[in-house]
C-alpha positions in Angstrom: 7.2 -23.3 -17.8 10.7 -24.6 -17.6 12.5 -21.9 -15.2 9.3 -22.7 -12.8 10.3 -26.3 -12.6 14.0 -25.9 -12.4 12.9 -23.8 -9.3 11.0 -26.7 -7.7 13.8 -29.1 -8.8 15.9 -26.9 -6.5 14.4 -26.4 -3.7 13.5 -30.1 -3.3 16.9 -31.3 -3.6 18.1 -28.5 -1.2 15.8 -30.2 1.6 16.9 -33.4 1.2 20.5 -32.8 1.2 20.4 -29.8 4.5 20.0 -32.1 7.4 17.7 -30.3 10.5 19.2 -28.1 13.0 17.8 -28.2 16.3 14.6 -26.2 16.7 13.9 -24.4 19.4 11.2 -21.6 20.5 10.7 -18.4 18.9 7.9 -16.0 19.9 5.5 -15.9 16.7 4.6 -12.4 15.6 2.1 -13.2 12.9 3.5 -11.4 9.4 3.5 -12.9 6.0 6.2 -12.0 3.8 5.9 -15.2 2.6 2.2 -15.9 3.1 2.5 -17.6 5.9 3.0 -17.4 9.9 6.0 -17.2 11.1 8.3 -15.2 13.4 9.4 -11.6 12.6 13.1 -12.5 14.0 13.5 -14.7 11.1 12.7 -12.7 8.3 15.4 -10.9 6.4 12.9 -8.5 4.6 12.4 -5.2 5.9 8.9 -4.8 7.2 6.8 -2.8 9.2 3.6 -3.2 11.3 0.8 -1.8 12.1 -1.4 -3.9 14.8 -5.2 -3.3 16.0 -4.3 -1.4 19.1 -1.6 1.1 17.2 -4.7 1.7 15.0 -7.5 2.0 16.8 -5.4 4.4 19.1 -5.0 6.8 15.8 -8.3 8.9 15.9 -7.1 9.9 12.0 -9.8 8.9 9.8 -8.4 7.3 6.7 -5.8 4.6 6.9 -3.1 6.2 4.5 -3.0 8.9 7.4 -2.4 6.1 9.7 0.6 4.5 8.3 1.7 7.6 6.7 3.1 8.6 10.0 4.6 5.5 11.6 6.8 4.4 8.8 10.0 4.9 6.9 10.5 5.2 3.2 7.0 5.7 3.0 5.6 8.9 1.0 2.1 9.9 1.3 0.5 12.6 -1.3 -2.9 13.8 -2.2 -4.1 15.8 -4.4 -5.9 18.1 -2.2 -8.5 16.9 0.8 -10.0 13.9 1.8 -11.6 11.8 -1.1 -9.3 13.3 -3.4 -6.3 11.2 -5.1 -4.0 9.1 -2.3 -0.7 7.8 -3.1 1.4 6.1 -1.3 5.1 5.5 -2.5 7.4 3.0 -1.1 11.3 3.3 -1.0 11.5 6.2 -3.7 9.0 5.1 -6.3 5.6 5.8 -7.8 2.6 4.2 -6.2 1.9 2.1 -9.6 5.5 -0.1 -8.0 3.4 -0.9 -4.7 0.8 -3.6 -4.7 -1.6 -3.6 -2.0 -3.7 -6.6 -0.5 -7.2 -6.5 1.9 -7.8 -9.7 3.2 -5.8 -11.7 0.3 -7.4 -9.9 -2.5 -5.0 -8.0 -4.6 -6.3 -4.5 -5.0 -5.7 -4.0 -8.5 -8.0 -2.2 -11.0 -7.9 -2.6 -14.5 -9.9 0.4 -15.4 -6.9 2.6 -14.3 -4.1 3.8 -15.8 -1.3 1.8 -14.4 -3.6 -0.9 -12.0 -2.6 1.2 -9.0 -4.1 1.2 -5.8 -5.6 4.7 -4.2 -5.9 4.8 -0.3 -8.1 8.1 -0.6 -11.5 6.0 -0.2 -10.0 3.5 2.8 -11.3 4.1 6.3 -9.6 2.9 9.2 -12.1 1.5 11.1 -12.6 -1.6 10.3 -8.7 -2.4 9.7 -7.1 -4.9 12.2 -3.6 -4.4 10.8 -1.1 -4.0 8.1 2.0 -5.0 7.3 4.0 -3.0 5.1 6.8 -5.5 3.3 9.5 -3.3 1.3 12.1 -4.0 -1.5 11.1 -6.4 -4.4 8.4 -8.5 -3.6 7.1 -9.9 -7.3 8.6 -13.8 -6.3 5.6 -13.6 -3.8 3.3 -10.8 -4.9 3.8 -10.6 -8.6 3.3 -8.3 -11.1 3.9 -4.1 -9.1 5.6 -5.5 -6.3 8.8 -3.6 -7.1 8.8 -1.0 -4.3 6.9 -3.3 -1.8 3.4 -4.8 -0.9 1.1 -3.5 1.6 -0.7 -6.3 3.4 -4.5 -4.8 5.0 -6.2 -7.0 7.3 -9.9 -6.7 7.7 -11.4 -7.1 11.8 -12.5 -10.5 12.4 -14.7 -12.1 15.7 -12.9 -13.0 18.8 -14.3 -15.1 21.6 -17.5 -13.8 23.0 -19.6 -10.9 21.7 -18.5 -7.3 21.2 -20.1 -4.4 20.3 -18.1 -1.5 19.2 -19.3 2.7 18.4 -17.1 5.4 17.5 -18.3 9.1 16.4 -16.0 12.0 15.0 -17.3 15.8 14.1 -14.8 18.5 13.2 -13.9 21.4 11.3 -15.3 22.1 7.7 -18.5 20.2 8.5 -17.2 16.4 8.7 -18.8 13.9 10.5 -17.6 10.4 11.0 -19.9 7.6 12.5 -18.4 3.8 12.6 -20.2 1.4 14.4 -19.4 -3.0 14.5 -20.6 -6.0 15.8 -18.5 -8.8 16.2 -17.9 -12.6 17.6 -17.6 -16.0 18.0 -17.7 -19.4 19.6 -15.8 -22.6 18.4 -17.3 -23.4 15.3 -18.1 -19.4 14.2 -16.8 -16.6 14.0 -18.1 -12.9 12.3 -17.7 -9.7 11.9 -19.6 -6.7 10.7 -18.5 -2.9 10.4 -20.3 -0.3 9.1 -18.9 3.3 8.9 -20.3 6.3 7.1 -17.8 9.6 6.8 -18.9 13.1 5.5 -17.6 16.7 5.0 -17.8 19.7 3.3 -14.4 19.7 2.9 -11.8 22.1 1.3 -10.8 23.4 -2.5 -9.2 20.8 -3.7 -7.0 23.2 -5.9 -5.7 26.3 -4.4 -6.7 28.4 -7.2 -10.2 29.0 -5.6 -11.9 28.8 -2.3 -14.8 27.2 -2.8 -15.7 24.3 -1.0 -15.3 20.6 -2.1 -17.5 18.2 -0.7 -16.4 14.2 -0.2 -18.7 11.2 1.1 -18.3 7.8 2.2 -20.2 4.9 3.1 -18.1 1.5 3.8 -19.6 -1.9 5.0 -17.4 -4.7 5.9 -18.3 -8.3 6.6 -16.6 -11.6 7.4 -17.8 -15.0 8.5 -15.9 -18.2 8.9 -17.4 -21.2 9.7 -15.4 -24.7 11.2 -16.9 -27.8 9.2 -14.4 -30.1 11.1 -11.1 -30.0 12.9 -9.1 -29.8 9.4 -11.1 -28.1 7.0 -12.8 -24.5 7.8 -14.4 -21.8 5.8 -13.7 -18.4 5.5 -15.3 -15.2 3.8 -14.6 -11.6 3.4 -16.9 -9.1 1.9 -15.9 -5.2 1.4 -18.1 -2.5 -0.4 -18.0 0.9 -0.2 -19.1 4.5 -2.4 -17.5 7.5 -2.5 -18.4 11.0 -4.2 -16.2 13.4 -4.7 -16.5 16.9 -5.7 -13.5 17.5 -7.6 -11.6 21.4 -9.1 -10.2 20.8 -13.1 -9.4 23.4 -15.4 -11.0 23.6 -19.2 -8.1 23.4 -21.4 -9.6 25.5 -23.9 -9.9 28.9 -21.8 -6.9 30.3 -18.9 -10.2 31.8 -16.6 -12.6 28.6 -17.8 -12.0 27.3 -14.5 -14.5 24.1 -13.5 -15.1 24.1 -10.3 -18.0 22.0 -9.8 -17.1 18.5 -11.1 -17.9 15.2 -9.4 -17.1 11.6 -9.0 -18.7 8.4 -7.1 -16.5 5.3 -7.0 -17.7 2.2 -6.3 -15.4 0.0 -4.9 -16.2 -3.7 -4.3 -13.8 -6.9 -3.1 -14.9 -10.4 -2.0 -13.1 -13.3 -1.4 -13.9 -17.1 -0.6 -11.4 -19.6 0.7 -11.5 -23.2 1.7 -8.5 -24.3 4.4 -8.0 -27.9 4.7 -5.3 -29.1 7.4 -4.3 -32.4 6.3 -1.8 -33.2 9.1 0.3 -31.0 11.6 2.7 -30.5 8.5 0.6 -29.6 5.4 -2.1 -26.9 5.3 -3.9 -26.0 2.2 -5.7 -22.5 0.6 -8.0 -22.4 -1.9 -9.3 -18.9 -2.5 -11.4 -17.5 -5.0 -11.6 -13.5 -5.0 -13.2 -10.4 -7.1 -12.2 -6.9 -6.9 -14.3 -4.4 -9.2 -13.9 -0.9 -9.0 -16.4 1.7 -10.8 -15.8 5.6 -11.8 -18.5 7.5 -12.7 -17.3 11.3 -13.6 -18.7 14.5 -14.4 -21.9 14.3 -13.6 -22.6 17.3 -12.6 -22.0 18.1 -16.5 -24.9 15.5 -17.9 -21.8 14.4 -19.8 -20.8 11.0 -17.9 -17.8 9.5 -18.3 -17.8 5.3 -17.0 -14.3 3.3 -16.3 -14.8 0.0 -15.0 -12.4 -2.5 -14.0 -13.0 -6.3 -13.0 -10.4 -8.7 -11.7 -11.1 -12.7 -10.8 -9.0 -14.7 -9.6 -8.6 -18.6 -8.4 -5.3 -19.5 -5.8 -3.7 -22.4 -4.3 -1.8 -21.9 -1.5 0.0 -25.4 0.1 2.6 -24.9 3.2 4.5 -28.0 4.1 6.6 -27.9 7.5 9.7 -30.3 7.4 10.7 -29.8 10.9 10.0 -26.3 13.5 12.5 -25.4 11.4 12.1 -25.4 7.5 9.3 -25.1 5.1 8.4 -24.5 1.7 5.3 -22.7 0.5 3.8 -23.6 -3.2 1.5 -21.3 -4.9 -0.4 -21.1 -8.1 -2.8 -18.7 -9.7 -5.2 -17.8 -12.2 -6.5 -14.6 -13.2 -9.1 -12.6 -15.8 -8.7 -9.2 -15.9 -11.3 -6.7 -18.0 -11.8 -3.1 -18.2 -14.3 -1.0 -19.9 -14.2 2.3 -21.0 -17.0 4.7 -22.0 -17.4 8.3 -22.5 -19.0 11.1 -25.2 -16.1 10.2 -27.5 -14.9 6.5 -27.2 -15.8 3.1 -26.0 -13.4 0.1 -25.3 -13.5 -3.2 -23.2 -10.9 -5.4 -23.1 -9.3 -8.0 -20.9 -6.2 -10.5 -20.1 -5.9 -13.5 -18.3 -2.7 -14.1 -16.1 -1.6 -17.7 -15.0 1.4 -17.7 -12.5 3.4 -20.2 -10.2 5.6 -19.8 -7.2 7.6 -21.5 -4.1 9.1 -20.0 -1.4 11.3 -21.6 0.6 12.7 -21.1 4.4 15.4 -23.1 6.5 17.2 -22.5 9.7 21.0 -23.0 8.6 22.3 -22.5 12.2 20.4 -21.8 14.9 21.0 -18.1 14.5 20.3 -18.1 10.7 17.7 -18.0 8.8 17.6 -18.2 4.7 14.4 -17.4 2.4 14.7 -18.1 -1.7 12.2 -18.1 -4.3 10.7 -17.8 -6.9 8.1 -17.0 -9.1 7.1 -17.2 -13.0 4.0 -15.8 -14.6 2.4 -15.7 -18.3 0.6 -12.9 -19.7 -2.2 -13.3 -22.0 -0.9 -10.4 -24.0 2.2 -8.9 -22.7 4.2 -12.8 -22.5 6.1 -14.5 -19.7 8.2 -13.2 -16.5 10.3 -14.5 -14.1 11.5 -13.3 -10.5 13.8 -14.9 -7.5 14.3 -13.3 -3.8 16.8 -14.4 -1.6 17.2 -13.3 2.2 19.0 -14.3 5.5 18.6 -12.9 9.4 21.1 -13.7 11.5 20.3 -13.8 15.3 22.4 -12.6 18.1 22.5 -15.1 21.4 20.6 -12.9 23.4 18.3 -12.2 20.7 18.9 -8.0 21.1 20.7 -8.0 17.8 19.4 -9.0 14.0 21.4 -8.7 11.0 19.1 -8.8 7.8 19.4 -8.6 4.5 18.0 -9.2 1.0 18.0 -9.6 -2.7 15.7 -9.5 -5.0 14.1 -9.1 -9.0 10.7 -8.1 -9.9 8.6 -7.1 -12.7 5.3 -4.7 -13.8 3.1 -6.0 -17.0 1.5 -3.3 -19.0 -2.1 -2.4 -17.6 -5.0 -2.6 -20.4 -5.1 1.4 -20.3 -1.4 1.4 -21.5 -1.7 -1.6 -24.1 -5.2 -0.1 -25.5 -6.4 3.3 -24.4 -3.1 4.7 -24.9 -0.7 2.7 -26.2 -3.7 0.8 -27.9 -4.1 3.5 -31.0 -1.7 1.1 -33.3 -1.5 -2.7 -33.0 2.3 -2.3 -33.5 2.8 -0.4 -30.2 0.9 -2.7 -28.4 2.9 -5.6 -30.2 6.4 -4.1 -28.9 5.4 -3.6 -24.8 7.3 -5.5 -22.5 7.3 -5.8 -19.2 9.3 -3.3 -16.5 11.4 -5.2 -14.7 13.9 -4.3 -11.4 16.5 -5.2 -9.3 17.4 -4.7 -6.0 19.2 -5.0 -2.4 18.8 -4.0 1.1 21.2 -4.7 4.3 20.4 -3.6 7.4 20.5 -4.4 11.5 17.7 -4.0 14.1 18.9 -4.2 17.9 17.4 -3.8 20.7 18.9 -2.5 24.3 16.1 -3.6 27.3 18.1 -1.2 29.6 16.9 2.0 27.7 13.7 0.3 26.7 14.6 1.2 23.1 14.5 -0.1 19.8 15.8 1.1 16.5 15.6 -0.4 12.7 18.3 0.7 10.4 18.3 -0.5 6.6 20.4 0.7 3.4 18.4 -0.1 0.5 19.0 0.2 -3.8 16.6 -0.6 -6.7 17.0 0.0 -10.1 14.3 -0.7 -12.9 14.4 -0.8 -16.5 11.7 -0.6 -19.4 10.1 2.1 -18.2 6.5 2.2 -19.7 6.2 6.5 -20.5 3.9 8.2 -22.6 6.5 9.8 -24.8 6.2 10.9 -28.6 8.5 8.9 -30.7 9.9 9.2 -34.3 8.0 6.5 -35.9 4.9 7.3 -38.8 2.8 5.1 -36.1 3.7 6.2 -32.4 2.5 9.8 -31.6 2.4 11.8 -28.5 -0.2 9.9 -25.9 0.9 6.2 -26.9 2.8 4.3 -24.2 6.2 2.9 -24.8 9.1 1.5 -23.2 11.6 3.3 -23.0 15.5 2.9 -23.2 15.7 3.8 -19.1 17.1 3.4 -16.1 15.8 4.5 -13.1 17.4 4.6 -9.6 16.3 5.1 -5.8 18.1 4.2 -2.8 18.4 5.5 0.5 18.2 5.1 4.4 15.6 4.2 6.7 15.7 4.4 10.2 13.1 3.5 12.4 13.5 4.0 16.5 11.1 3.3 19.7 12.2 4.6 22.9 10.2 3.9 25.9 11.8 6.2 28.9 9.0 5.6 31.4 5.9 4.8 32.5 4.3 8.0 31.2 7.0 9.1 28.3 8.0 7.7 25.2 9.1 8.6 21.6 9.0 7.3 18.1 11.1 8.4 15.7 11.6 7.9 12.0 13.7 9.6 9.0 14.4 8.8 5.6 17.3 9.5 3.1 16.3 8.9 -0.4 18.1 10.2 -3.5 16.4 8.8 -6.9 17.1 9.5 -10.8 14.2 9.4 -13.1 16.0 7.9 -15.8 12.3 7.6 -17.9 12.9 11.0 -17.9 16.4 11.8 -18.7 17.1 9.4 -20.7 14.9 11.7 -23.1 16.5 15.0 -23.1 13.6 16.3 -25.4 10.9 16.1 -23.3 12.1 18.6 -20.7 13.5 22.1 -20.1 15.3 21.9 -16.7 17.6 19.1 -15.8 18.8 20.6 -12.4 16.4 17.7 -10.5 16.0 14.3 -11.5 14.7 13.4 -8.5 11.7 10.8 -8.9 8.3 13.5 -8.8 7.2 14.0 -5.3 9.6 12.1 -3.1 11.6 14.6 -0.7 14.9 13.6 -0.4 15.2 14.2 3.1 11.2 12.9 5.5 11.2 12.5 9.4 8.0 11.6 11.5 8.6 12.5 15.2 6.2 11.1 17.9 6.1 12.3 21.5 3.7 10.4 24.1 2.9 11.7 27.1 0.7 10.1 29.9 0.2 12.4 32.6 1.0 10.5 35.5 -2.4 9.4 38.1 -4.4 10.9 35.5 -6.7 8.8 32.6 -4.8 11.7 30.2 -3.0 11.1 27.5 -0.8 13.7 25.2 0.6 12.9 21.5 2.4 15.2 19.2 2.9 14.3 15.8 5.4 16.3 13.9 6.3 15.8 10.2 9.0 17.3 7.9 9.8 16.9 4.7 12.4 18.6 2.6 11.3 19.8 -0.5 10.2 17.5 -3.6 10.0 18.1 -7.5 6.8 17.4 -9.4 5.4 18.2 -13.0 4.1 21.0 -14.1 0.2 20.7 -13.3 -1.5 20.0 -16.8 -5.3 20.5 -15.0 -3.7 24.6 -15.1 -2.8 26.2 -18.1 -0.4 28.4 -16.3 2.0 25.9 -16.3 3.5 23.3 -18.9 2.7 20.5 -18.2 6.2 18.6 -18.3 8.4 22.1 -17.0 9.9 20.8 -13.4 8.5 22.6 -10.3 9.6 22.6 -7.0 7.1 21.7 -3.9 8.5 23.4 -1.2 9.5 21.9 2.1 7.6 21.7 5.3 7.1 21.4 9.0 3.5 20.0 10.4 2.4 19.7 13.9 -0.8 17.7 15.3 -1.7 17.4 18.8 -4.1 14.9 20.4 -5.5 13.9 24.0 -6.9 11.3 24.8 -9.0 10.6 28.2 -10.3 7.3 29.4 -13.8 8.2 31.0 -15.0 5.4 33.8 -13.1 2.6 31.9 -15.8 2.5 29.0 -15.2 5.4 26.5 -12.1 7.1 25.0 -13.2 11.0 24.8 -10.8 12.8 22.4 -9.5 15.9 21.0 -7.7 16.6 18.2 -6.0 20.0 16.6 -4.0 19.3 13.4 -1.6 21.4 11.6 -1.5 23.5 14.8 1.0 26.5 12.8 -1.8 26.4 10.0 1.2 25.7 7.6 0.3 26.1 3.9 2.2 23.4 2.0 1.8 21.1 -1.3 2.5 17.7 -1.7 1.3 18.1 -5.3 1.5 21.0 -7.5 -1.5 23.6 -7.0 -3.7 21.4 -4.7 -4.3 22.0 -1.7 -3.3 20.2 2.0 -5.5 20.4 4.9 -5.1 23.7 7.4 -5.5 23.9 10.5 -8.3 21.8 11.8 -10.1 20.5 14.8 -11.4 16.8 15.2 -13.0 15.6 18.4 -15.2 13.1 18.9 -15.7 9.7 21.6 -15.0 6.0 21.2 -16.9 2.8 22.7 -15.9 -0.8 23.0 -18.5 -2.8 25.0 
């Protein structure tokens, strides 16, 4: 690993040659763009934070709904109602180019086609914090982090003893119950939460009116124990079972609709960490993590298909603070992943090992200028080795009201086991020619606070390109047929502007507004002109060019009543023809119409102990699609009560 050694040598020399700058106290906002706590004001990477109060205030059931209405450059699509496939796309790139971590465990499912993570089963009640890092993040987070990384933290115990309960009910026979208890003392902290969601649902597809129900049971627990003043153990466990009814179409007949399909998904996540603070400067963390996913489909037909993915990882993270203004983070990971497919016609079990080393160095160059540089090398046992680098700068004005920021980075994504063996592995020559996809990109922007107006806004321009996209297109050789995956000689581009703002006009009225302009070019398709029949629109699928969210919150004076109006507006987007519907050519471009959806929430503080709420969603009953032929939620109500004691 010579290049990684060069990175480490460079960082050590840089540290020795740069003199320390006098430190001053900076208010710390805990985030993890470099996997260490630091002030947001020193970060050159664009980051959006959802804290526990923000998440708790939302009456939505699922986390994807919460973050989908509060961040720019984030597109959330869903193939039907609750429980159907939900994807989050960062900066115009498909969801496989964003990595997701929950409590430090990479939510990577080797049994899925491209290893990406769906948000359809992630309920929100057990979540305490979300940090969305945008842009190329592979130097810190490895394979797949081209569009960004979403870091999710579940709740932990706080001093004392707490109990919390909430209950929602709403349209379409929907019910949600959440219970938790937690606490902490000088040596121990614990959290135990249970959430149960069920709904009769709506039809997953638009060509019928039958109900597709969904059921979710989720348990999350954490326990921390302080062995000594320097050593601590931390443990997290998540387990959920989600049962989804869905619609599909028989490919043999245009009228043989199969509306009684169902699938059960078991998801298990575990991590155990040993934290050792050698001294005030040097901290260490050793973690074992496991992520397991099992999907069983077609239960109602008796023709059962099983898909299993398993990932185990052992990782080390060390942080050394040279002084208050400079630090170095060194890390190493070893992971082993397996995929197991069992259907009526095939059986496959394959695995791969990935080893990685990375380093990240942070330095205050002047009293107002902060630098971060870092690099990573990963070695895949089948796909070979890849490297990624990142540098970012942040400059604060003297009065701390203006931050200029910018970053440049490279990234990569290894082919998944599904792509190498289940699809691409029809012939060894295909797999032998596969390489990782690669990416490079930059962003530049500023964050401005206007204290006199209680106004904050954030503006960023971004541009990303990725190369050698892995696609399942047909080829000319005698061993490469349609359905195999292969690197295409293509360049896919995404660029745009993201704007976020918050304005508190007075103690009663405040606004939140974000807008994203995204221009993309799907080079993987348009560099293969024989594949498609319509070249008029080259946008990436399901990514609108214009998208905005507006949140208006009004607290009625001298009452305990809060009103919130949420509006999301999207321009039209491109999609593929739906392969599940024989009326459509699966490779023909279609356009999804633009839409405007308005949701109203009322929250009432009852006796200072209860939060009673009522939501009216999709007030105007807007009919729209974020994925072709898949239903979206119609006008619905949601009401309930929350209590913490």
